[in-house]
C-alpha positions as CSV (number, residue, x, y, z in Angstrom):
1,M,-34.5,39.3,-1.9
2,S,-32.2,38.5,-4.8
3,A,-29.4,40.5,-3.0
4,W,-30.0,38.2,0.1
5,Y,-29.7,35.0,-1.9
6,L,-26.5,36.4,-3.6
7,A,-25.0,37.2,-0.2
8,R,-26.0,33.8,1.2
9,G,-24.4,32.1,-1.9
10,A,-21.3,34.1,-1.5
11,S,-21.0,33.2,2.2
12,K,-21.3,29.5,1.3
13,V,-18.5,29.8,-1.1
14,V,-16.3,31.6,1.3
15,R,-16.8,29.0,4.0
16,R,-16.2,26.2,1.4
17,I,-12.9,27.9,0.4
18,T,-11.8,28.4,4.0
19,S,-12.6,24.8,4.9
20,E,-10.8,23.4,1.9
21,T,-7.8,25.7,2.4
22,S,-7.4,24.4,6.0
23,V,-7.5,20.8,4.9
24,E,-5.1,21.4,1.9
25,L,-2.6,23.2,4.2
26,K,-2.6,20.1,6.6
27,I,-1.8,17.9,3.7
28,L,0.9,20.4,2.4
29,S,2.6,20.5,5.9
30,E,3.2,16.7,5.5
31,K,3.8,16.4,1.8
32,W,5.7,19.5,0.7
33,Q,9.0,17.8,-0.1
34,L,8.0,16.4,-3.5
35,L,6.1,19.6,-4.4
36,L,9.2,21.7,-3.7
37,A,11.5,19.4,-5.6
38,G,9.2,19.4,-8.6
39,L,9.1,23.2,-8.7
40,V,12.9,23.5,-8.3
41,F,13.3,21.0,-11.2
42,Q,11.3,23.3,-13.5
43,Y,14.0,25.9,-12.9
44,V,16.7,23.2,-13.6
45,H,14.9,22.3,-16.8
46,G,14.8,26.0,-17.9
47,L,18.5,26.3,-17.0
48,A,19.4,23.2,-19.1
49,A,17.4,24.6,-22.1
50,R,19.2,28.0,-21.8
51,G,22.6,26.1,-21.7
52,V,21.9,24.1,-24.9
53,H,21.2,27.4,-26.7
54,Y,24.9,28.2,-26.3
55,L,25.8,25.0,-28.2
56,H,23.2,25.6,-30.9
57,R,24.6,26.1,-34.5
58,P,22.1,27.2,-37.2
59,G,22.0,25.4,-40.4
60,P,19.6,24.3,-43.2
61,T,16.3,23.0,-42.0
62,L,16.2,19.2,-42.0
63,Q,13.9,17.3,-44.3
64,D,10.6,16.6,-42.4
65,L,7.5,14.7,-43.4
66,G,5.3,17.0,-41.3
67,F,6.7,20.1,-43.1
68,M,5.8,18.4,-46.4
69,I,2.3,17.7,-45.4
70,L,1.3,20.6,-43.2
71,P,1.3,24.1,-44.7
72,E,3.6,26.6,-42.9
73,L,1.5,29.0,-40.8
74,G,4.1,31.8,-41.1
75,K,5.8,34.1,-38.6
76,E,2.8,36.3,-38.2
77,R,0.5,33.3,-37.3
78,G,2.9,31.6,-34.9
79,Y,0.9,32.8,-31.9
80,I,-1.9,30.3,-32.6
81,S,-0.2,27.3,-31.1
82,E,1.0,29.3,-28.1
83,T,-2.6,30.5,-27.6
84,L,-3.9,27.0,-27.6
85,F,-1.1,25.9,-25.2
86,T,-1.9,28.8,-22.9
87,F,-5.7,27.7,-22.9
88,I,-4.7,24.1,-22.1
89,F,-2.4,25.2,-19.3
90,L,-4.9,27.6,-17.6
91,S,-7.8,25.3,-18.0
92,F,-5.9,22.5,-16.2
93,V,-4.7,24.6,-13.4
94,L,-8.2,25.9,-12.8
95,W,-9.6,22.3,-12.8
96,T,-7.1,21.2,-10.2
97,F,-8.3,24.0,-7.9
98,H,-12.1,23.3,-8.3
99,P,-12.2,21.5,-4.9
100,F,-12.0,25.0,-3.4
101,I,-15.1,26.2,-5.1
102,L,-17.4,23.2,-6.0
103,Q,-19.1,20.9,-3.6
104,T,-18.4,17.7,-5.6
105,K,-14.7,16.8,-5.5
106,R,-12.7,13.7,-6.2
107,F,-9.1,14.6,-5.1
108,Y,-6.9,16.9,-3.0
109,T,-5.2,19.7,-4.9
110,V,-1.9,19.2,-3.2
111,L,-1.9,15.4,-4.0
112,I,-2.8,15.9,-7.7
113,W,0.0,18.4,-8.2
114,R,2.6,16.2,-6.5
115,R,1.6,13.6,-9.0
116,V,1.6,15.9,-12.0
117,L,5.0,17.3,-11.0
118,A,6.4,13.8,-10.7
119,F,5.3,13.0,-14.3
120,L,6.7,16.3,-15.6
121,C,10.1,15.9,-13.9
122,A,10.6,12.4,-15.1
123,S,9.7,13.4,-18.7
124,Q,11.8,16.6,-18.6
125,F,14.9,14.6,-17.2
126,L,14.8,12.4,-20.3
127,R,14.3,15.5,-22.5
128,I,17.4,17.1,-21.1
129,I,19.5,14.0,-21.8
130,T,18.1,13.8,-25.3
131,F,18.6,17.3,-26.5
132,Y,22.0,17.5,-25.1
133,S,23.0,14.2,-26.8
134,T,22.4,15.6,-30.3
135,Q,21.9,19.3,-31.3
136,L,19.8,19.7,-34.3
137,P,19.6,23.0,-36.3
138,G,16.4,24.7,-35.1
139,P,13.5,25.0,-37.6
140,N,11.9,28.0,-35.8
141,Y,12.3,31.4,-37.5
142,H,14.6,33.0,-34.9
143,C,16.8,29.9,-35.0
144,R,17.6,29.9,-38.7
145,E,20.7,31.1,-40.4
146,G,21.0,34.9,-40.5
147,S,18.9,35.4,-37.3
148,P,20.8,37.3,-34.5
149,L,19.1,35.2,-32.0
150,A,20.1,31.8,-33.5
151,R,23.5,31.8,-31.6
152,L,24.2,33.2,-28.2
153,P,27.6,34.9,-27.4
154,P,29.6,33.2,-24.5
155,P,28.2,34.3,-21.2
156,Q,30.0,37.2,-19.4
157,N,29.3,35.8,-15.9
158,V,27.6,33.1,-13.9
159,A,24.5,35.3,-13.3
160,E,23.8,35.7,-16.9
161,V,23.4,31.9,-17.2
162,L,21.5,31.3,-14.0
163,L,18.9,34.1,-14.6
164,I,18.1,32.4,-18.0
165,N,17.0,35.8,-19.4
166,F,13.4,35.0,-18.5
167,P,11.0,35.2,-20.2
168,S,12.6,36.1,-23.6
169,G,15.2,33.5,-23.1
170,V,12.6,30.8,-22.7
171,I,10.5,32.1,-25.7
172,Y,13.4,32.5,-28.1
173,G,15.4,29.4,-27.1
174,C,17.1,27.2,-29.7
175,G,18.5,23.7,-29.6
176,D,16.2,22.1,-27.1
177,L,14.2,20.1,-29.7
178,I,13.8,16.4,-29.0
179,F,11.4,16.2,-27.5
180,S,8.7,18.9,-27.3
181,S,8.3,20.5,-23.9
182,H,4.9,21.9,-24.9
183,M,3.7,18.3,-25.6
184,I,5.1,17.1,-22.3
185,F,2.8,19.5,-20.4
186,T,-0.1,18.9,-22.8
187,L,0.0,15.1,-22.6
188,V,0.6,15.0,-18.8
189,F,-2.4,17.3,-18.3
190,V,-4.7,15.3,-20.6
191,I,-3.6,12.0,-19.1
192,T,-4.2,13.2,-15.6
193,Y,-7.7,14.5,-16.5
194,Q,-8.4,11.2,-18.3
195,K,-7.8,9.4,-14.9
196,Y,-9.2,11.8,-12.4
197,G,-11.7,13.9,-14.4
198,S,-15.4,13.1,-14.4
199,I,-16.8,14.6,-17.6
200,R,-16.6,12.1,-20.5
201,F,-17.1,14.8,-23.2
202,I,-14.2,16.9,-21.9
203,K,-12.0,13.8,-21.9
204,M,-12.7,13.2,-25.6
205,L,-12.2,17.0,-26.3
206,A,-8.9,17.0,-24.5
207,W,-7.4,14.3,-26.7
208,C,-8.7,16.2,-29.8
209,I,-6.9,19.4,-28.5
210,A,-3.7,17.5,-27.8
211,V,-3.7,16.3,-31.5
212,S,-4.5,19.8,-32.6
213,Q,-1.6,21.1,-30.5
214,S,0.8,18.6,-32.1
215,L,-0.2,19.7,-35.6
216,L,0.1,23.3,-34.8
217,I,3.5,23.0,-33.3
218,V,4.8,21.4,-36.5
219,A,2.8,23.9,-38.8
220,S,4.3,26.8,-37.0
221,R,7.8,25.2,-37.4
222,K,8.6,25.3,-33.7
223,H,9.6,21.7,-33.7
224,Y,10.3,19.0,-36.2
225,S,7.7,16.2,-36.4
226,V,10.1,13.7,-34.6
227,D,10.0,16.0,-31.5
228,V,6.3,15.7,-31.3
229,V,6.1,12.0,-32.2
230,V,8.8,11.1,-29.6
231,A,6.8,13.1,-27.0
232,W,3.7,11.1,-27.6
233,Y,5.1,7.7,-26.8
234,T,7.7,8.8,-24.2
235,V,5.3,10.8,-22.0
236,N,2.7,8.1,-22.0
237,L,5.3,5.5,-21.0
238,V,6.7,7.7,-18.3
239,V,3.3,8.3,-16.9
240,F,2.4,4.6,-17.0
241,F,5.6,3.5,-15.2
242,V,5.7,6.4,-12.7
243,D,2.0,6.0,-11.8
244,K,2.6,2.5,-10.8
245,K,5.2,3.6,-8.2
246,L,3.1,6.3,-6.6
247,T,0.5,5.8,-4.0
248,E,-2.9,5.9,-5.5
249,L,-5.0,9.1,-4.7
250,P,-7.9,8.6,-2.3
251,D,-11.3,9.1,-3.9
252,R,-13.0,12.0,-2.0
253,S,-16.3,11.2,-3.5
254,A,-16.3,8.1,-1.4
255,G,-15.6,10.2,1.8
256,S,-12.1,9.0,2.4
257,T,-10.1,11.0,4.8
258,S,-7.1,8.5,5.3
259,V,-4.8,10.9,3.6
260,L,-5.1,13.6,6.2
261,P,-2.1,14.1,8.5
262,V,-2.7,12.8,12.0
263,S,-2.1,15.4,14.7
264,V,0.5,14.8,17.6
265,K,-2.4,14.4,20.0
266,E,-4.1,11.8,17.9
267,K,-0.8,10.0,17.4
268,D,-0.2,9.8,21.2
269,S,-3.8,8.6,21.7
270,K,-3.3,5.7,19.1
271,L,0.0,4.7,20.8
272,K,-1.6,4.5,24.2
273,E,-4.5,2.4,22.7
274,D,-1.9,0.0,21.0
275,K,-0.1,-0.4,24.3
276,T,-3.4,-1.2,26.1
277,R,-4.2,-3.9,23.6
278,L,-0.8,-5.5,23.8
279,L,-1.0,-5.6,27.7
280,N,-4.3,-7.3,27.4
281,G,-2.8,-9.9,25.0
282,N,-4.6,-8.6,21.9
283,S,-3.2,-7.8,18.5
284,V,-2.5,-4.1,17.7
285,D,-4.3,-4.5,14.4
286,A,-8.1,-4.0,15.2
287,A,-8.9,-6.3,12.1
288,D,-7.0,-9.2,13.9
289,W,-8.7,-8.6,17.3
290,R,-10.0,-11.8,18.9
291,P,-11.3,-12.3,22.4
292,R,-9.0,-14.3,24.7
293,T,-10.1,-15.6,28.1
294,Q,-8.4,-17.6,30.9
295,T,-10.1,-20.9,32.1
296,N,-8.4,-23.1,34.6
297,G,-4.9,-22.3,33.3
298,K,-6.0,-22.8,29.7
299,Q,-6.3,-20.0,27.2
300,V,-9.5,-20.1,25.1
301,E,-9.3,-18.3,21.7
302,N,-12.2,-18.4,19.2
303,G,-13.7,-21.4,20.9
304,N,-10.6,-23.5,20.7
305,N,-8.6,-24.5,23.8
306,H,-4.9,-24.2,23.9
307,D,-3.2,-25.7,27.0
308,T,-0.7,-23.0,28.2
309,E,0.6,-25.0,31.1
310,S,3.8,-26.9,30.7
311,T,3.7,-30.5,31.1
312,K,6.5,-32.3,33.0
313,T,8.0,-35.3,31.3
């Protein structure tokens, strides 16, 4: 009996995933451009970070208030901040795909990622401008004087630059400091869940994790305090202004389907309906439809008579 219930539950999940996939693919077929542009810009951002490494010049670590207050985690414990960031990233990704599994859903996965990528790209564009404007000596261990990774030799060919030496080129980059890329992702994810998430406790927990991530980044000496502070107010302002320019997401809990793309057949049917209304003397907009009748050469509209005959003078 338990096996039967298990098989029945699995069947429901499969049907739910299949149905949701069909809906999401329809939306993706109409709204793929911004998604693709956002993914391409992630590569552009990585390319820019790789490029600034060639300009990096190691030097004495700058005086920093966060370094004075927070004890240094040390090279052997630097993984702690990366582990927390990985947890934040994976948790958010899984949450955005929950409409495929759970019955309760508030948004479409394609649309939420279009919004997230718009926030990320706008913040990363500002970040590229900032870290190319002024190169600071990196505080991270591999960016300090004496480290063989602190400076990159001139590239031998274009392919060496374009391939960005992934993933070690990203992990051991130097020079892309102001402002923190880890905090861009963290804050965009937390702000997005704050608006579209449904569990109040997780919202509070997410902000606490964001603060912890900020402190760990400074304690592990991966960024100066200014890199984290600038990220906090820049990302929040970027999300605030970009969010106003984007179309608000439909609330699926209210049963809205207005975002779904209209098929060609449905479009043709709607055009025919609009033409019929126009020929009958009615407005195309159903909300403005008012009955009109013809009485002795006079047009009656909403109980008011309007003489349509011309009067000779």
